[in-house]
C-alpha positions in Angstrom: 0.0 0.0 0.0 2.9 2.3 0.7 4.0 1.8 -2.8 0.5 2.7 -4.1 0.5 5.8 -2.0 4.0 6.6 -3.2 2.9 6.0 -6.8 -0.1 8.2 -6.5 2.0 10.9 -4.8 4.5 10.7 -7.6 1.7 11.0 -10.1 0.3 14.0 -8.2 3.8 15.6 -8.2 4.1 15.0 -12.0 0.6 16.4 -12.5 1.5 19.5 -10.3 4.7 19.9 -12.2 2.9 19.6 -15.6 0.3 22.0 -14.3 3.0 24.4 -13.2 4.7 24.0 -16.6 1.5 24.6 -18.3 0.6 27.6 -16.2 4.2 29.0 -16.6 3.8 28.5 -20.4 0.3 30.1 -20.3 1.6 33.0 -18.3 4.5 33.5 -20.8 2.0 33.4 -23.7 -0.3 35.8 -21.9 2.7 38.2 -21.2 3.8 37.9 -24.8 0.3 38.6 -26.0 -0.1 41.6 -23.6 3.3 42.9 -24.8 2.2 42.7 -28.4 -1.1 44.4 -27.6 0.9 47.1 -25.7 3.3 47.6 -28.7 0.3 47.8 -31.1 -1.4 50.3 -28.8 1.8 52.4 -28.6 2.1 52.3 -32.4 -1.6 53.3 -32.7 -1.1 56.2 -30.2 2.0 57.4 -32.2 0.0 57.2 -35.4 -2.9 59.1 -33.9 -0.6 61.7 -32.3 1.2 62.2 -35.7 -2.2 62.5 -37.4 -3.4 65.0 -34.8 -0.2 67.1 -35.1 -0.5 67.2 -38.9 -4.2 68.2 -38.7 -3.3 70.9 -36.2 -0.5 72.2 -38.5 -2.9 72.2 -41.4 -5.5 74.1 -39.4 -2.9 76.7 -38.4 -1.9 77.1 -42.1 -5.6 77.4 -43.0 -6.1 80.2 -40.4 -3.0 82.0 -41.8 -4.2 81.6 -45.4 -7.7 82.8 -44.5 -6.3 85.8 -42.7 -4.1 86.7 -45.7 -7.0 86.2 -48.1 -9.1 88.5 -46.0 -6.4 91.1 -45.9 -5.8 90.9 -49.6 -9.5 91.1 -50.3 -9.7 94.3 -48.1 -6.7 95.8 -49.9 -8.2 95.0 -53.3 -11.6 96.5 -52.4 -10.0 99.7 -51.2 -7.9 99.8 -54.3 -11.0 99.4 -56.6 -12.9 102.0 -54.6 -10.0 104.5 -54.9 -9.8 103.8 -58.7 -13.4 104.8 -58.9 -12.7 108.1 -57.1 -9.7 109.2 -59.1 -11.8 110.7 -61.9 -14.0 112.6 -59.5 -10.9 113.9 -57.7 -9.4 115.0 -61.0 -12.6 117.0 -61.8 -12.5 118.7 -58.4 -8.9 119.6 -59.0 -9.8 121.1 -62.4 -12.5 123.3 -60.8 -10.0 124.5 -58.2 -7.5 125.5 -60.9 -9.9 127.6 -62.9 -8.2 131.0 -63.6 -9.7 134.5 -63.2 -12.3 133.6 -60.6 -14.8 136.2 -59.4 -15.4 136.6 -55.7 -18.6 134.5 -55.9 -16.9 131.7 -57.8 -13.9 131.9 -55.5 -16.1 131.1 -52.4 -17.6 128.1 -54.3 -14.1 127.0 -55.3 -12.9 127.2 -51.7 -15.8 124.9 -50.7 -14.7 122.4 -53.4 -11.1 122.6 -52.2 -12.3 121.7 -48.7 -14.2 118.7 -50.0 -11.2 117.7 -52.1 -9.0 117.8 -49.0 -11.5 115.8 -47.0 -11.4 113.1 -49.8 -7.6 113.0 -49.6 -7.7 112.7 -45.8 -10.1 109.7 -46.0 -7.9 108.0 -48.6 -4.7 108.6 -46.6 -6.3 106.9 -43.6 -6.5 103.8 -45.8 -2.9 104.2 -47.0 -3.8 105.7 -50.4 -1.8 108.7 -51.4 -1.9 111.2 -54.2 1.3 111.5 -56.3 2.3 114.7 -58.0 5.9 113.9 -58.8 7.1 117.1 -60.4 10.9 117.4 -59.6 11.2 113.8 -58.4 13.2 111.1 -60.0 11.2 109.1 -62.5 9.8 105.8 -61.0 8.3 103.5 -63.6 6.4 101.6 -60.9 4.4 104.7 -60.0 4.6 106.9 -63.1 3.9 106.7 -66.8 6.1 108.8 -69.1 4.0 110.2 -71.9 6.5 112.7 -73.1 10.2 113.4 -72.6 12.9 116.0 -73.3 16.7 115.9 -73.2 18.6 118.6 -71.5 22.1 119.1 -70.0 20.5 120.3 -66.7 19.4 116.7 -65.9 21.8 114.1 -64.4 19.1 111.5 -64.1 15.6 110.9 -65.4 13.5 113.6 -63.6 9.8 114.5 -63.9 9.6 118.0 -65.3 5.8 118.2 -65.7 2.8 116.3 -64.3 -0.1 115.9 -66.7 -2.2 113.8 -64.4 -1.6 113.0 -60.7 -1.3 109.4 -59.8 -2.4 107.4 -56.8 -0.8 104.6 -54.9 -1.4 102.4 -51.9 1.4 102.4 -49.3 2.0 99.8 -46.7 5.3 100.1 -45.0 8.0 100.2 -47.6 5.7 98.6 -50.2 4.0 100.9 -52.7 1.4 99.6 -55.1 0.2 101.8 -58.0 -3.5 102.4 -58.2 -3.2 104.8 -61.1 0.2 105.9 -62.4 1.0 109.6 -62.6 1.2 110.7 -66.3 4.3 112.8 -66.6 6.9 114.4 -68.9 10.4 113.2 -68.1 13.6 115.2 -68.5 16.5 113.0 -69.5 20.2 113.7 -69.5 21.7 114.4 -72.9 23.3 111.4 -74.6 
């Protein structure tokens, strides 16, 4: 009987060892599976984080583009509005330059000059300036030469007469022509 008991104890020990081996193996497999899931989860987190960062950058770029588009649209609308006013401003200037005015006409002309100055003031608040370049060096970006003369008195191309004032939009150092000044240019003799 002792042998039977010994035999059954040995069998139980073997079964416990097998169970332990199985449970160790199961634990290792479970750990490996959990590590794989963890690695997959980390990769997915990195992918989602990268995607989020890209979307955030794209949104920032979108905001910048939209702000620039709005600014450019505003500038363009101001420019178009000013283009429409240039003819009216030229007519006001012609009235103010009428020679031999009577006292009654002079009072009327003074009122027109005040209106003209107010127009210029409103335009200047938006960065639009009038250009009467007589005596200035010729700038083809802001002026259109419609006549020229050569003379020894000029060392560089200089505006000697303004036929029609020009208008430009100034922002910092940047000047964008709205309507070029039409001028006569004095050139050095060749």
